C-alpha positions as CSV (number, residue, x, y, z in Angstrom):
1,M,0.1,0.5,0.1
2,T,1.2,3.7,-0.8
3,I,1.5,6.2,2.0
4,P,0.0,9.6,0.9
5,D,2.3,12.4,0.9
6,S,0.7,14.2,3.7
7,A,0.9,11.3,5.8
8,A,4.6,10.8,5.0
9,R,5.1,14.4,6.3
10,A,3.5,13.6,9.6
11,R,5.5,10.7,10.1
12,P,8.2,12.4,12.5
13,L,5.5,14.1,14.5
14,M,3.8,10.6,15.2
15,L,7.3,8.9,16.1
16,A,7.7,11.8,18.5
17,A,4.3,11.5,20.2
18,A,4.5,7.7,20.3
19,W,8.0,8.0,21.9
20,F,6.5,10.8,24.5
21,L,3.6,8.7,25.6
22,Q,6.2,5.6,26.3
23,A,8.0,7.7,28.4
24,C,5.4,9.2,30.4
25,G,3.4,5.7,30.5
26,S,6.7,4.0,32.1
27,A,6.9,6.4,34.3
28,A,3.9,6.5,35.9
29,L,3.6,2.7,36.1
30,S,7.1,2.5,37.6
31,R,5.8,5.2,40.6
32,H,2.8,2.6,40.9
33,A,4.6,-0.2,41.2
34,D,6.8,1.6,43.4
35,A,4.3,2.5,46.0
36,A,2.6,-0.8,45.8
37,P,4.5,-3.8,45.6
38,G,2.3,-6.1,44.6
39,L,1.5,-4.9,41.2
40,P,3.8,-6.2,38.4
41,S,6.3,-3.7,37.0
42,T,5.6,-1.7,33.7
43,Q,8.8,-3.5,32.0
44,A,7.6,-6.8,32.9
45,S,4.1,-5.8,31.5
46,L,5.5,-5.0,28.3
47,E,8.0,-8.0,27.7
48,A,4.9,-10.2,28.3
49,E,2.7,-8.1,26.4
50,P,4.5,-6.9,23.4
51,S,0.8,-6.1,21.4
52,R,0.4,-3.3,24.3
53,G,4.0,-2.3,24.2
54,V,5.1,1.4,22.8
55,M,4.5,1.7,18.8
56,G,8.1,1.5,17.3
57,E,8.5,2.6,13.7
58,A,7.9,-0.7,12.1
59,A,4.5,-0.9,13.8
60,I,3.8,2.4,12.3
61,N,4.9,1.5,9.1
62,A,2.3,-1.7,9.2
63,A,-0.6,0.3,10.7
64,P,-3.5,0.7,7.9
65,A,-3.7,3.6,6.3
66,A,-6.4,4.6,7.5
67,M,-5.4,4.9,11.0
68,V,-2.6,7.3,9.9
69,A,-5.0,9.1,7.9
70,E,-7.3,9.8,10.3
71,A,-4.5,10.8,12.8
72,V,-3.0,13.5,10.6
73,P,-6.3,15.7,10.7
74,M,-6.7,15.5,14.6
75,S,-2.8,16.7,15.0
76,A,-3.4,19.0,12.4
77,A,-6.8,20.6,13.9
78,G,-4.6,21.2,17.0
79,A,-7.2,18.4,18.9
80,P,-6.0,17.8,22.4
81,A,-4.1,14.2,22.1
82,P,-6.0,11.3,24.5
83,A,-4.5,11.1,28.2
84,P,-3.6,7.8,29.0
85,P,-5.9,5.7,31.2
86,P,-5.6,6.7,35.0
87,M,-3.8,3.8,37.1
88,P,-5.4,2.4,40.4
89,T,-3.8,3.4,43.2
90,P,-3.2,0.8,45.8
91,V,-3.6,1.2,49.3
92,A,-0.6,-0.2,51.3
93,P,-0.4,-1.7,54.7
94,T,0.5,1.1,57.5
95,P,3.6,-0.1,59.1
96,V,2.7,-0.5,63.0
97,A,6.1,-0.1,65.1
98,P,5.9,-1.8,68.6
99,P,5.7,1.0,71.1
100,T,8.0,1.1,74.1
101,P,5.9,1.6,77.3
102,D,6.9,4.0,79.9
103,A,6.7,1.1,82.5
104,D,9.4,-0.4,80.6
105,Q,11.6,2.5,80.6
106,A,11.1,2.7,84.3
107,V,11.9,-1.2,85.0
108,L,15.1,-0.4,83.0
109,A,16.2,2.4,85.0
110,E,15.7,0.4,88.4
111,A,17.3,-2.3,87.0
112,R,21.0,-0.3,86.0
113,K,20.9,0.5,89.7
114,M,20.7,-3.0,90.7
115,V,23.6,-4.0,92.5
116,D,24.3,-6.8,95.6
117,I,27.5,-5.3,97.8
118,E,29.2,-7.6,100.1
119,A,32.0,-6.7,102.3
120,R,34.3,-8.9,104.7
121,L,36.3,-7.1,107.3
122,S,38.3,-8.7,109.5
123,L,39.6,-6.7,112.6
124,E,42.2,-7.2,115.4
125,V,41.5,-5.7,118.4
126,E,42.5,-5.6,122.0
127,D,39.1,-6.2,123.7
128,V,36.5,-8.3,122.0
129,A,33.8,-7.5,124.3
130,R,34.8,-3.7,123.8
131,A,34.8,-3.9,120.0
132,T,31.7,-5.6,119.9
133,E,30.0,-2.9,121.6
134,S,31.6,0.0,119.5
135,V,30.3,-1.8,116.8
136,R,26.6,-1.6,117.9
137,A,27.1,1.9,119.0
138,L,28.2,2.4,115.0
139,V,25.4,0.6,113.7
140,A,22.9,2.5,116.0
141,K,24.1,5.7,114.7
142,S,24.3,4.8,111.0
143,G,20.6,3.1,111.3
144,A,21.9,0.2,110.1
145,Q,21.1,-3.7,111.7
146,V,22.6,-6.4,113.2
147,V,21.4,-9.5,111.7
148,S,23.4,-11.9,113.3
149,E,26.3,-11.9,116.6
150,N,28.1,-15.0,117.5
151,V,30.9,-14.3,120.2
152,A,33.3,-17.3,121.5
153,Q,36.1,-17.6,124.0
154,Q,38.4,-20.7,123.2
155,G,41.9,-21.1,125.0
156,G,43.8,-17.3,124.8
157,M,41.7,-16.3,122.1
158,A,38.4,-14.3,121.5
159,R,36.4,-13.7,118.6
160,A,33.2,-12.0,117.5
161,E,31.7,-12.6,114.2
162,L,28.7,-10.2,113.1
163,T,26.6,-9.9,110.2
164,L,25.4,-5.8,109.5
165,R,22.8,-4.5,106.7
166,V,23.3,-0.8,105.9
167,A,22.0,1.3,103.5
168,A,23.9,0.8,100.1
169,T,24.7,4.5,99.5
170,A,26.3,4.8,102.8
171,A,28.1,1.5,102.4
172,G,31.7,3.1,102.3
173,D,31.5,5.7,105.0
174,F,30.0,2.9,107.7
175,L,33.2,0.5,106.4
176,S,35.4,3.6,107.1
177,A,33.9,3.9,110.3
178,L,34.7,0.1,111.1
179,Q,38.3,0.4,110.3
180,G,38.8,2.8,112.9
181,I,37.7,0.3,116.0
182,G,40.9,-2.3,115.0
183,V,44.0,-2.9,113.3
184,V,42.6,-4.1,109.7
185,R,43.7,-7.7,109.0
186,T,41.6,-8.2,105.6
187,R,39.1,-6.2,103.5
188,Q,37.3,-7.3,100.6
189,V,34.2,-5.7,99.0
190,I,32.5,-7.6,96.2
191,A,29.7,-5.7,94.1
192,K,27.4,-8.2,91.8
193,D,25.4,-6.5,89.0
194,I,21.9,-8.2,89.5
195,G,20.2,-6.2,87.0
196,K,19.9,-8.6,84.2
197,E,18.3,-11.1,86.7
198,F,15.6,-8.3,87.8
199,Y,14.5,-7.2,84.5
200,D,14.1,-10.9,83.4
201,A,12.1,-11.6,86.3
202,T,10.1,-8.3,85.8
203,I,9.1,-9.4,82.1
204,R,8.2,-12.7,83.3
205,L,6.1,-11.6,86.0
206,A,4.4,-9.0,83.3
207,N,3.7,-11.9,80.9
208,L,2.3,-14.5,83.7
209,E,0.0,-11.7,85.0
210,A,-1.4,-11.3,81.2
211,V,-1.6,-15.0,81.0
212,R,-3.3,-14.9,84.6
213,K,-5.8,-12.4,83.5
214,R,-6.7,-14.5,80.2
215,Y,-7.3,-17.2,81.8
216,E,-9.6,-15.5,84.6
217,E,-11.5,-14.3,81.4
218,I,-11.8,-17.4,80.1
219,L,-12.9,-19.1,83.1
220,A,-15.8,-16.7,83.4
221,Q,-16.7,-18.3,80.1
222,A,-16.3,-21.7,81.2
223,K,-19.8,-24.3,81.0
224,T,-18.9,-27.5,82.1
225,V,-17.3,-28.8,85.4
226,E,-14.5,-30.4,83.4
227,E,-13.3,-26.9,82.0
228,I,-13.7,-25.0,85.2
229,L,-11.5,-27.8,87.3
230,R,-8.6,-28.0,84.4
231,L,-8.6,-23.9,84.1
232,E,-8.6,-23.9,87.8
233,G,-5.6,-25.9,88.2
234,E,-3.8,-24.0,85.4
235,L,-4.9,-20.8,87.1
236,G,-3.8,-22.4,90.6
237,R,0.0,-22.8,89.2
238,I,0.3,-19.8,87.5
239,R,-0.5,-18.0,90.5
240,Q,2.3,-19.7,92.4
241,Q,4.6,-18.8,89.8
242,I,3.4,-15.4,90.0
243,E,4.0,-15.5,93.9
244,Q,7.6,-16.9,93.3
245,L,8.6,-14.3,91.1
246,K,7.4,-11.6,93.1
247,G,9.0,-13.0,96.3
248,E,12.7,-13.1,94.5
249,L,11.8,-9.6,93.2
250,R,11.6,-8.4,96.6
251,W,14.6,-10.4,97.7
252,M,16.8,-8.9,95.0
253,R,15.4,-4.8,95.9
254,D,16.2,-5.6,99.3
255,R,19.9,-7.0,98.2
256,A,20.3,-3.6,96.4
257,A,18.9,-1.8,98.8
258,R,21.1,-2.2,102.0
259,A,24.9,-3.9,101.6
260,T,25.6,-7.1,103.9
261,V,28.9,-6.2,105.9
262,Y,30.5,-9.5,107.7
263,V,32.6,-8.0,110.5
264,S,35.2,-10.4,112.1
265,L,36.6,-9.5,115.3
266,F,39.5,-11.3,117.2
267,T,42.5,-10.6,119.7
268,Q,45.5,-12.4,120.1
269,G,45.9,-11.5,123.4
270,Q,45.8,-13.8,126.7
271,L,42.3,-14.2,128.4
272,P,42.1,-13.8,132.0
273,P,42.2,-17.5,133.7
274,P,38.9,-18.6,134.2
275,P,37.2,-18.5,137.5
276,I,37.5,-21.7,139.6
277,V,34.7,-23.7,139.5
278,K,33.1,-24.9,142.6
279,P,33.1,-28.6,143.4
280,Q,30.2,-30.3,143.2
281,A,29.6,-33.5,145.3
282,K,28.4,-36.6,143.6
283,L,27.5,-38.8,146.5
284,H,26.8,-38.1,150.4
285,P,27.7,-41.1,152.4
286,G,27.0,-41.2,156.0
287,L,26.9,-42.8,159.5
288,R,24.1,-42.8,161.8
289,L,23.4,-44.1,165.5
290,S,19.9,-45.3,166.5
291,Y,18.0,-45.9,169.9
292,L,14.6,-47.7,169.2
293,D,12.0,-48.0,171.2
294,D,9.4,-51.0,170.1
295,L,6.2,-50.3,171.2
296,R,3.3,-53.1,171.3
297,G,0.6,-51.9,173.4
298,D,-0.5,-54.5,176.0
299,A,2.5,-56.4,175.0
300,G,4.7,-53.7,176.6
301,H,7.7,-52.4,174.8
302,Q,11.4,-53.1,174.1
303,A,14.7,-51.0,173.5
304,Y,17.0,-51.7,170.8
305,L,20.5,-49.6,169.7
306,G,21.3,-49.6,166.2
307,A,24.0,-48.2,163.7
308,G,23.8,-48.1,159.9
309,L,25.2,-46.4,156.6
310,S,23.3,-43.9,154.6
311,L,24.2,-43.1,150.6
312,G,22.2,-40.4,148.8
313,S,23.0,-38.2,145.6
314,T,22.0,-35.5,147.5
315,P,21.7,-34.8,151.2
316,S,18.0,-34.6,151.3
317,A,17.2,-38.2,149.5
318,T,19.4,-40.9,150.8
319,L,18.9,-44.7,151.2
320,E,19.5,-46.4,154.8
321,L,20.4,-49.5,156.1
322,Q,20.0,-50.3,159.4
323,G,20.8,-53.0,162.0
324,F,19.5,-53.3,165.4
325,R,20.1,-55.2,168.7
326,R,18.0,-55.9,171.7
327,V,19.4,-54.1,174.5
328,G,20.5,-56.7,177.2
329,S,20.2,-59.7,174.8
330,G,22.7,-62.3,174.6
331,S,22.2,-63.8,171.3
332,A,24.5,-63.4,168.7
333,G,23.2,-61.6,165.2
334,L,20.7,-58.7,164.8
335,D,17.3,-58.3,166.0
336,G,16.2,-56.2,163.1
337,L,17.3,-55.0,159.7
338,F,15.5,-51.8,158.2
339,V,16.1,-50.9,154.3
340,T,14.3,-47.5,154.0
341,L,14.2,-44.4,151.9
342,N,14.5,-41.1,153.4
343,G,13.8,-37.5,152.4
344,R,14.1,-34.3,154.1
345,F,11.9,-30.7,153.3
346,Y,13.2,-27.4,154.1
347,S,10.7,-24.3,155.1
348,E,11.6,-21.3,153.1
349,F,10.3,-19.3,156.2
350,L,13.0,-21.0,158.6
351,G,16.2,-20.4,156.0
352,N,15.2,-23.3,153.2
353,G,18.4,-25.6,154.7
354,N,20.6,-23.0,153.6
355,R,22.2,-21.9,157.2
356,E,25.1,-22.8,158.3
357,F,23.8,-23.9,161.5
358,L,20.6,-25.2,163.1
359,N,18.5,-25.6,159.6
360,P,15.0,-27.3,160.9
361,Y,13.6,-29.9,158.4
362,L,10.7,-32.6,157.7
363,G,11.4,-36.0,156.6
364,L,9.6,-39.1,155.3
365,R,10.3,-42.5,155.7
366,G,9.5,-46.1,154.0
367,G,10.3,-49.3,153.3
368,Y,11.6,-53.0,154.2
369,A,12.0,-54.6,158.0
370,R,13.1,-58.0,158.8
371,F,12.3,-57.6,162.6
372,L,12.5,-60.6,165.2
373,G,12.3,-62.8,162.2
374,H,9.1,-61.4,160.9
375,N,8.8,-59.5,157.2
376,E,7.3,-56.1,157.8
377,I,6.5,-52.8,156.3
378,I,8.1,-49.5,157.6
379,A,5.8,-46.2,157.0
380,G,6.4,-43.1,159.1
381,G,8.0,-39.6,159.4
382,A,10.7,-37.4,161.1
383,V,11.2,-34.1,162.4
384,G,14.6,-33.2,162.8
385,L,17.7,-30.6,162.8
386,E,20.6,-30.0,161.3
387,I,23.2,-28.9,163.3
388,F,25.7,-28.0,161.6
389,K,26.0,-27.6,157.5
390,R,28.6,-27.2,155.3
391,D,28.9,-28.2,151.5
392,W,31.5,-30.9,152.8
393,L,29.9,-32.2,156.1
394,I,26.3,-32.2,158.0
395,V,25.3,-33.3,161.4
396,D,22.2,-33.6,162.5
397,A,19.7,-35.1,164.7
398,D,16.2,-36.2,164.2
399,L,13.3,-38.0,166.1
400,R,11.3,-40.8,163.9
401,G,8.2,-42.0,164.4
402,Y,6.6,-45.2,162.4
403,A,4.5,-48.0,161.9
404,L,5.5,-51.5,161.0
405,F,2.8,-54.1,159.9
406,A,1.5,-56.4,157.4
407,S,3.0,-59.1,159.5
408,K,1.8,-62.1,161.4
409,V,1.9,-60.8,164.8
410,G,0.2,-57.8,163.9
411,G,1.4,-54.2,163.7
412,H,3.4,-52.2,166.1
413,M,4.6,-48.6,166.4
414,G,8.2,-47.3,166.8
415,L,10.2,-44.4,167.7
416,E,13.9,-43.9,166.9
417,P,15.9,-41.1,167.5
418,S,18.9,-40.8,166.3
419,L,22.5,-38.9,165.5
420,G,24.2,-39.0,161.9
421,A,26.9,-37.4,159.8
422,S,27.3,-37.3,156.1
423,V,30.3,-36.1,154.1
424,A,30.5,-35.0,150.4
425,F,32.7,-37.3,148.3
């Protein structure tokens, strides 16, 4: 087909217009593609669909003559060129940056101050008791606290171990004041940063609180008993973890707020000799002489002389073994053998047995008797007086009255004045 001369003359103008439209469309598509990553690029679209690309020189040559002819009058008439179709504007998702709450900043600020301070100070002093009093006075003045105190003496040395808690901000001045009490032998200060542990525990606590709240919301909507029991079990476990974390946080806050100071006071000098301990008697053996008047009612009475031994852990409680022989008897052997337990009781209104002379007392007596060939039981009491009493010797006299019974011949009475002495062993 032959192109008219007018069309040939308009050919350069059409090529320029086509090139301009291509450049404008490519730029617009590039901007939209950058704004919406999900849209395909202009270059890719053009490569995928060549038929929609910009018309080059070959496309113009192959175009129908009528199209070219119609384009020329429109251009010549000055009609505006058609604008490219508008591209849709994609809506991109708005990026949301995780906000940093003020509470988290407060936790970070508090965590930076979490330093656990421990100090150990060993002082040699002349007098441990006096130095301990000085430490207590310094503690009271500084507003510190004595957590534990242990004072010991062994051989020629005395030692005191004290554990103190003082405000962390005043720990330096407090240690300097302690060093003036004696001669410093060892000094150690350790500052441990526990900020990370504190921050981690705080985050875990916040997470657990959120989980607990969510579980409580779900529990409020539970319908069956099985769901309620399962949710309450989980809530109990979470609450236990929350309380444990709260306890750890309280402990860390206390460790950071107050420094711990271990003070050791000791002396190398000789201690005064220990006081002489008063000796204590283990046993109180004694000897007793007696006169027994056996009263048998209508059968009359008979006199007996006796002697015995006593033994006791204290003078107030003794075991006695006595032998009696009738006065004027020509037979060999003993007429009576008594084995008795004896006790003494003192009155607080009459010296309570602590006087050196004339301590009155009351007594009880009971035991077994082999008397005139019969087995009998003895039960009675006594009224006595300690004539002389020292730690190592007691001399006393008493009057005993008792009954002898449970024999085949019947019961009878006995009166027995006696005089005894016991020594400490």
